[in-house]
N, C-alpha and C positions, 0 to 999 in steps of 0.2 A: 504493500500500500504506500510505502514511503516513496517509491519510484513514481507512482501515479500522482502523489501529492506534489512532488518536485516538478513534474511535467506540466502542471497547471501554470499558465502564464499570467493569470489575473487572480486577484483576491476573490472575485465572484466565483470563478471556477473552483477555487479551493473550498469555499463555503459550500458550493453545490456538491462537491466530492464528499465532504464530511457528512453532510446531511443525507446524501443519497446512498451511503454505504451501510452495511450491517456491522454492528459492534464487533462481532467475531472476526471480521476481516482485518482488524487492527490488532497488532501485537503490542505488548507493553513496551517493547524496544522501539517500535515505530513511533508510538506516541511520545516516548521520552525524547527521541530525536527531534520531533516537531516542536515539542515544548522548549527544548534547548535552543533550537534555531530561532524561535520567536522571542527568546529571552524571558520566557515565563519560568517561574521557580517550580521546582519539583516539590510535591507535597507527599508526605509519608502516608501510606495506606489509602491513597486516593483511587477510587474506582475508575475504570476505563471510560465509562460514560461521562464522569465528571471531568476527566481530562479533555475529552472531545468537546464538551460544552464550553470549557474555558478557552480552547483553541478557536471554536466558532465565535465566541464573544469577542475575543481579541481581534479576529479578522473582520468582524462586522464593525467594531469600533474604529479600526484602522481605515476601513473603506469609507465610513461616514466622515471621518476627519479629512481624508484626502478629497472627498467630494466637496466638503465645505470650503477647503482652501482653494480648490479649483474654481469654484463658483464665485469667489470673491477676489477679483483682480484689483489689487490695491492701487496700481497706477491709474487704472480707469476710474476708480472712485475718487482719487485725488484730482483728476482733471475736470470733474464736474464743477461748473461755476457755482459760487455761493449765491444763495437766494438773498436778494435785497428785500428789505422790509416792504411789504405791500405788493410785491411782484412774485410771479411764478416763472418756472422754466417753460411752462406750457403757454404758448401764445394763442389766445382765443381769436376766432375770426367772427366777423359780423359787426353790425352797426352798434350794438350795445357795448361791445368791448372797445370799439373806436371812441365812443363818447366817454366811457369811463377813463380811458387812457388820456384823452384830451383834457378832461377835467383834472386829472391827477397832475398833468404837466403844468396846468395853469396855477395850481395851488403851490407849486414849488417856488 
């Protein structure tokens, strides 16, 4: 099973492999290697199912963290112009907005 785990190229594939296998497919040695590779500590007398659950949780947390970082491009966020008081980034169209804009400019 360790070979199949290492052949997975993405975290999602590894999670699917873990959740799609039968517990007896994993030896204690395989699970120990995976735990060590992920930097998770070994616990005395831990059942194989608990080891798999910890590995799945670690991978799911890692996947979530990577997705959050990828969805938040800091340079893009920094380049957004600051909102001036009373204005928005969205420019409305139409006569009503034009009148409101003209009146706001007169009061300055």
